[in-house]
C-alpha positions as CSV (number, residue, x, y, z in Angstrom):
1,M,116.5,135.1,95.1
2,N,120.1,133.8,95.3
3,L,121.0,129.7,94.5
4,P,120.8,127.9,97.5
5,D,117.7,129.4,98.3
6,F,116.0,128.5,94.8
7,Q,118.2,124.9,94.9
8,L,116.3,124.1,97.9
9,A,112.5,125.6,97.5
10,S,113.1,124.0,93.9
11,H,114.2,120.2,95.7
12,L,111.0,120.7,98.0
13,I,108.7,121.5,95.5
14,V,109.4,118.8,93.4
15,L,109.6,116.7,96.9
16,L,106.0,117.1,97.5
17,A,105.2,117.0,93.4
18,T,106.7,113.9,93.5
19,L,104.4,113.0,97.2
20,M,101.3,114.1,94.9
21,L,102.1,111.4,91.9
22,V,102.6,108.6,94.9
23,V,99.2,109.7,96.2
24,Q,97.5,109.8,93.2
25,L,98.6,106.3,92.1
26,L,97.3,104.9,95.1
27,M,93.9,106.0,94.8
28,V,94.0,104.1,91.2
29,T,94.2,100.7,93.2
30,Q,92.0,102.3,96.1
31,R,88.7,101.1,95.9
32,M,87.0,102.0,99.4
33,L,85.8,105.6,98.8
34,I,86.4,106.8,102.3
35,T,89.9,106.3,101.4
36,N,89.7,108.0,98.7
37,I,88.7,110.7,100.1
38,R,91.0,111.6,102.6
39,L,93.6,110.5,99.8
40,F,92.4,113.4,97.9
41,A,92.5,115.7,100.7
42,V,96.1,114.9,101.5
43,Q,97.1,115.0,97.8
44,S,95.4,118.6,97.8
45,L,98.0,119.5,100.9
46,F,100.3,118.9,98.6
47,L,99.6,120.9,96.1
48,S,99.3,124.0,99.3
49,G,101.9,123.1,100.2
50,I,104.0,124.1,96.8
51,A,102.0,127.1,96.1
52,A,103.1,128.4,99.8
53,A,106.7,127.5,98.9
54,V,106.2,129.2,95.1
55,A,104.7,132.3,97.3
56,F,106.8,132.9,100.3
57,F,110.4,132.2,97.6
58,H,108.8,134.7,95.0
59,H,107.1,136.8,97.2
60,A,103.6,136.3,95.3
61,P,100.8,137.5,98.2
62,H,97.8,136.3,96.0
63,V,99.6,133.2,95.3
64,Y,99.6,132.8,99.5
65,F,95.8,133.4,98.7
66,M,95.3,130.4,96.5
67,A,97.4,128.3,98.4
68,A,94.9,129.2,101.3
69,L,91.5,129.0,99.1
70,T,93.5,125.3,98.5
71,L,93.8,124.1,102.3
72,A,90.3,125.6,103.2
73,G,88.7,124.2,100.2
74,K,90.4,121.1,99.2
75,V,91.8,119.8,102.3
76,V,88.8,120.3,104.3
77,V,85.5,121.5,102.9
78,L,85.2,119.4,100.2
79,P,86.5,116.0,101.9
80,W,84.0,116.8,104.5
81,F,81.4,117.2,102.2
82,L,82.0,113.5,99.9
83,K,82.3,112.2,103.4
84,R,79.2,113.2,104.5
85,L,78.1,112.2,101.4
86,V,79.4,108.5,101.4
87,R,78.0,107.9,104.4
88,K,74.1,109.3,103.9
89,I,74.0,106.6,100.5
90,G,75.6,104.2,102.7
91,I,77.8,102.6,99.4
92,E,81.2,103.0,101.2
93,Q,83.3,100.8,98.3
94,E,84.1,100.9,94.6
95,M,82.3,98.4,92.0
96,H,85.2,96.4,89.9
97,P,86.5,99.1,87.6
98,W,86.9,98.6,83.9
99,I,90.5,97.3,83.9
100,N,91.9,95.2,86.7
101,P,94.4,97.3,89.1
102,P,98.0,95.9,87.9
103,T,96.7,97.0,84.4
104,A,96.2,100.0,85.5
105,M,99.7,100.4,87.3
106,L,100.9,100.2,83.7
107,L,98.7,102.5,82.2
108,C,99.4,105.0,85.1
109,G,103.7,104.6,84.2
110,G,102.7,104.9,80.6
111,F,101.1,108.6,81.5
112,T,104.1,109.0,83.4
113,L,106.8,109.2,81.0
114,L,104.3,110.5,78.6
115,G,103.9,113.5,81.2
116,Y,107.6,114.0,81.3
117,L,108.4,113.1,77.6
118,V,105.6,116.1,76.8
119,A,107.6,118.4,79.6
120,R,111.2,117.9,78.6
121,P,111.4,121.4,76.7
122,F,109.8,122.9,80.1
123,A,112.4,121.9,82.0
124,D,115.3,123.1,83.6
125,T,113.6,127.1,82.1
126,G,114.5,129.1,85.3
127,N,110.8,128.9,86.5
128,L,110.3,127.8,90.2
129,G,109.1,124.4,89.6
130,S,109.9,124.3,86.1
131,N,110.6,120.5,86.7
132,T,107.3,119.4,88.2
133,F,105.2,119.9,84.8
134,G,105.7,116.7,83.6
135,V,104.0,115.2,87.4
136,A,101.7,117.7,86.0
137,I,100.7,116.3,82.8
138,A,100.3,112.9,84.5
139,L,98.2,113.8,87.5
140,V,95.9,115.4,84.6
141,L,96.4,112.0,82.8
142,M,95.3,109.6,85.7
143,G,92.9,111.7,86.7
144,F,91.1,111.8,83.8
145,F,91.4,108.2,83.1
146,L,90.4,107.6,86.6
147,M,87.4,109.0,86.0
148,I,86.9,106.3,82.8
149,N,87.8,103.2,84.6
150,R,86.0,103.9,87.6
151,R,81.9,103.4,88.4
152,R,80.5,104.9,91.0
153,A,79.7,108.4,90.0
154,I,81.2,110.2,93.3
155,T,85.0,108.2,92.5
156,Q,84.3,110.2,89.4
157,V,83.8,113.4,90.9
158,L,87.4,112.7,93.0
159,A,89.1,111.5,89.5
160,L,87.8,115.4,88.3
161,L,89.1,116.7,91.3
162,C,92.6,115.5,90.9
163,A,92.8,116.2,87.5
164,E,92.5,120.4,88.5
165,N,94.6,119.2,91.2
166,G,97.1,118.6,87.8
167,L,96.0,122.0,85.8
168,F,97.6,124.1,88.9
169,L,100.5,122.6,89.5
170,A,100.6,122.4,85.6
171,A,100.0,126.8,86.3
172,I,102.8,127.3,89.2
173,S,105.4,125.1,87.0
174,L,105.1,126.9,83.5
175,T,104.9,130.2,85.2
176,T,106.7,131.9,88.4
177,Y,103.2,133.0,89.9
178,G,100.7,130.7,88.2
179,M,97.4,131.6,86.6
180,P,96.3,135.1,87.0
181,L,94.0,135.3,90.5
182,V,90.9,135.6,88.8
183,V,91.7,132.7,86.7
184,E,92.5,130.4,89.5
185,L,89.5,132.0,91.5
186,G,87.2,131.6,88.7
187,V,88.1,128.0,88.4
188,F,88.1,126.9,91.9
189,F,84.5,127.5,92.7
190,D,83.4,127.2,89.3
191,L,84.4,123.6,90.5
192,F,83.0,124.4,93.6
193,I,79.6,125.1,92.3
194,A,79.9,121.8,90.4
195,M,80.9,119.6,93.5
196,M,77.9,121.0,95.5
197,V,75.8,120.2,92.9
198,L,76.9,117.0,92.0
199,G,76.8,115.7,95.2
200,I,72.9,116.6,95.3
201,L,72.8,114.9,91.9
202,V,74.0,111.7,93.4
203,Y,71.7,111.8,96.7
204,R,68.8,112.4,94.4
205,I,69.9,109.3,92.0
206,R,70.8,107.1,95.0
207,A,67.5,107.8,96.7
208,T,65.2,107.0,93.3
209,F,67.5,104.3,91.6
210,A,68.9,102.7,94.9
211,S,72.6,102.6,92.9
212,I,74.8,105.1,92.0
213,D,76.4,102.9,89.3
214,V,77.2,105.0,85.9
215,D,76.2,101.9,83.9
216,R,72.7,101.7,85.4
217,L,71.7,105.0,83.7
218,N,73.4,103.9,80.5
219,Q,70.9,101.3,80.8
220,L,67.9,104.0,80.4
221,K,69.0,104.9,77.2
222,G,66.3,104.0,74.5
């Protein structure tokens, strides 16, 4: 790849990764479940765009496959399944999080700074997308934070999926061709099956306890 093409690809990937980070910040402050699901779909769309760019500029066919799988699974199938689940259980808004939105935004800013500090030794290593490793770390940290900070089980599932998006971005950032295809497929399908199981559990919990607030489940301990 010549230098102008490399720079163009690098700028495109950094732009898409930055948009992923912006979407993640919006999810931290958003309480409507349907809106959060749509934001996750948009973030996954940007991720599939990054994978497609890496595949195109490095001529890596298996990364094309992962981009298509991400597009089909995380942009179309999983959001459709989660929207259907939200409408079925009849709860469309997140309850009060443990930490209020302004404080959560400050913490996420700290996660972003931490991500870039950790990723500094890996920046400008010559790999396409190496400058996005800091964003990937920030996405993983924010995903785990969102999982802890929210009470609704569905939002926690979305947070886990966002953290997995960050891991996928990190794999692309650290190496030219991402993780081996077998590993990527294993992670993706494990996550997909887990989503289906969690969806069924959420529906059953709602039917039994008339709530999907995890605090109600913690009260059963004794």
